[in-house]
N, C-alpha and C positions, 0 to 999 in steps of 0.2 A: 460540525455540530457536536463535537466531543463535549463541549461545555453544556449544551442543552441536554444531552444524554446524561451527563453527570448530575445535573440539577434534577432531572426526572427520577434519578436514583436516590435523591435526598442528600447528595454530597454538598457540603458548604461551598460557596463561591470562592472563598479564600483558598480553600484546599484545592479546588479545581484550578485556580490560578497557578498554584505550585505544581500540580500534575502536568498542566499544559507546558510549563516552563521546562520541566524534566523531560517531557516528550520531545521537545525541540532539541535538547542536548542528545538524547537517544538517537533521534534521526541523524544527527551529525555522526555519531558513532556507527550507525548503519551504513552511512556513505563510505566510511573508512574500512569497514570489515572486508570488502572485496580485495583490498590491498593486502590484508593478512592472508587471505585465502590464495592469493597469487593466481597462477594458472592451473592449479591442481584439480579444479572442478570445471565441468562444462558450463558455458553460459546458459544454455538452455535448461540444464538441470538446476541451476541456481534460480532462474526465473520460475521454474516449476515449483521449487521449494518455497520461493517467495510467495507465489500464488496460494499455495497451501497454507502458508503461515498467515497470510491475509484472511483466508477463510476461518482459521482458527481464531484470529483476532476478532472477527465479526461475531463469532459464536460467544466469545468471552464478553464482548461489549453488550450483547443481547441478553445476557443472563439477568433476569429481573432481581432487583434487590441485592445484588452482589457488588459491594464496593471493591473487593479484591479482584473479581472478574473484570470489572470496569477498568481499574488501574492496569492489570496485566494486559487487557485487550488494547488499551490506548498505547501502552509502551511497546507492545509487540507491533502493532500497526505502524507506528512512527519509525521503529527500527527497520522494518521491512520496506517501507517506502523509500528510505534513503538507500538501502541495500539494493533493491531491485532496479532502481533508476540507473545506478551504475552499470549494471549488467545490460539493461536494455539499450543504453546509449553505446555500449561496446558492440552489441549485436548490430545496431543500425550503422555504426561507423564501418564495421567490416563488410556489411552487406552492400553499402553505398559506394561502389567503386567510382562513380561519377562525382561524388561529393556534393550532389544537389540536395540530398535529403537531410544530411547531418545538421545544417543550420536551422532546419525546421523543428528540431527537438524542443528547443525553448518555447517556441510559439505553440506547438502542440500541447506542451505541458501547461502553458498559461491558459489555453483554451479549455483543457480538461479541468483545471483549477477553478475556472469560472463556471463551466456548464455543470460540473458534478455537484457543487453546492446548490446551484439554482434548481436542478432537477430533484436533488434530495429535499430541498425546501418544499417543493410542491408535493412530494410524497408523504411527508410527515403530517400526521393527524394528531394534533394535541401533543401528548407525550408518547405516542406510539410511533416507534422508529422501525417497525417490522418490515415495511416496504423497503426502506433504505438498506437494512441489513440483508435482505433478500437480493436487492439489485447489486450491492457490493459483492455478496457471496457468488452470484451468478457470473459477475465479471471476473472474479478470481478464478472460477472454474474454467471459464472460456480462455483466460490468460494461460492457465496451466496447460490446457489442451493445445493451444497455439505454440507454446514453448516446446512441448513434446513433438508436435508435428514438424516444426522447424528443425529441431535437432535430428529427427529421423531422416529429413532431407539432406542432413549433413552441412547445413548452412551456418550453424552456430556452435560447432565444436570448438574446443579450446581456442 
């Protein structure tokens, strides 16, 4: 719904097309960033940071009338999406000693990519995206807390 949010902010559709294209490139860089970080940081810590960055992105996207906030939020969200996915897959791979759950990552992501927009579509009222931002923010907070809890258990250290 990035385009719909942008339209509600008065951003021209051509400009939105360019922003979305750049966001896809930024997401690819987000997926490569963990390679640069190597094993210097804990996976749980990186997921926690990603959850907080998602929360910041939602706040930026929610700023009314702010084109810069919209662009910054969209770019940050897409970067973090790629970045956090790598750490999450690594955590699942390490925790799945049987190898039964690792193949389910793609399917789970596909389900999320289907259910998330459908649920968001039901929450949007006209050009009011508040409920979607709140849901995404709540999910980011829960994700951050789960990352901390998992790391405290010692299951996602380097």
